[in-house]
Steps between C-alpha positions, in 0.01 A plus 500: 500500500163643475405739212473783764874468563638389163763705340375669179729544195425744206691418180584793267476711823693811349253529211200735470246244633732324740589813683124584547439149620775546755361823614160343559648213694686730726178663596351182623769250608828533706800575276670188631262294303558669169777397268580677165666311207720738319793472254722735699478615853516867379167440318321436842701728735211719586283199615810338681506832704146412615593162620433284187741222436634501147580184328712501183360303213444515120233342287780429236719325777293212629775388746455833678122453571487195722739650752308830482184313599631307802277550789224658310147400533306709246632642168355756261635436148479824309495419120823582318505773230754306297270408207758241368593312806215533761354161456837329587545775778167434660546123482846546679334698789219231548761221487721672761201558717423132490862417609512759775182380654289794430133419588314765304567692178286791347565597142406818319338379180273680263120546492308197392835345399320159427303651210661825404598558153781729607834399349663544851244263651677177365801573728277531800296180410836319482599627854148421640532146382841465662363632818193305515697183433778581760331359799529840669207681647447791276281793397479662155470878501373567155560869460318709265659817335677760698344849439874619480532300167330791342699785658819473313336641187330802680751744358470413140134475534467853617744618251322352202139497641458134454516176702606207283415139517307194346261429772171622329234525753635226723455555881814508710461436873833664601633582850809659634801283557475578885157330502628183356804511748271543797307187387826296453605606854172391649515165336867450584444577854164318510455144649417170354159607394641656168676177390366383171316822422499679155451871550387687189610855592383806323381852567146562625416724191600470139560742225541494134798665326255777369391556855865514608570764242193699601614490868843615388333789312270588794787520749730697279268719313666400168315331224609117498323229301563127462629377162431137464764337263544163351747299699785513229463876493508539871801283517671711244445803711640337799816395318527859367492616856794290581350180665689181439322268252398237771368774727310680196348152411386434853351843545325493162373143553362591846333810372324308217407219735328756726243570219323175604476595874794285588612749762151530653387339819213610737538257779656767743728221635781757527315745705367229726866377564620841586202600701421828316402613149769509230619849407314615196654620171420881565694488835803329365512704181496820722796383680686399183434847334690662791818371353434520125 
């Protein structure tokens, strides 16, 4: 079957990124070609009503994955958010794809995974190694930071007049999750020309955390500054706010790593894939502030 007729499966389809990918696919290909991998039928009921086939599968139940991929030509593996188990989960998906005869698999990795000092990059490097050694055609979607990563703390930042972090003057080339989803859909629905490609995906423009705080202040009319903290102190704040220890460590580690421009990229590969500029911080922030 040609790539123009192959069925397209999205794993993690009921998650935030997965749902956006499905929405983009349905705007460009017939629903009969789109398959959503979900844990329960209820999780994907709204897409089933649009003609998307649901396949039941679970990263933690490898035996469910091969059957879920039967007849599938191209797969998007959306990385798991289970910090303790995702290496094994990702490898289970790749192995199931091999057994099911999938021809192409795209994986959502992290920006510059091969050289990134981010603690979370190690899991992505492991998955990339498994994929590149699998014999499958593949593409690596190395996603930069989601702009939304910074919106969960808008309310306390406005309440206390401070954005907290450990990023110094590091530049962050963030883009909204929807922009990365559009790129993933384009690659999944694309032809053989994307096989073997490594896409370093990031926003067209970058900001420092001080610039983020200044934009937040500008849009709200409230004084907000950036308070740069040592990693340990920032992690303590996150723990005090109720984040679990592994999550607090990941957030603090990522913030500190950004100090060295780890989250910066000016290749404009993302906007090239989606055929338009990425949405800038000011526009995304304005939308986020409507619900704070």
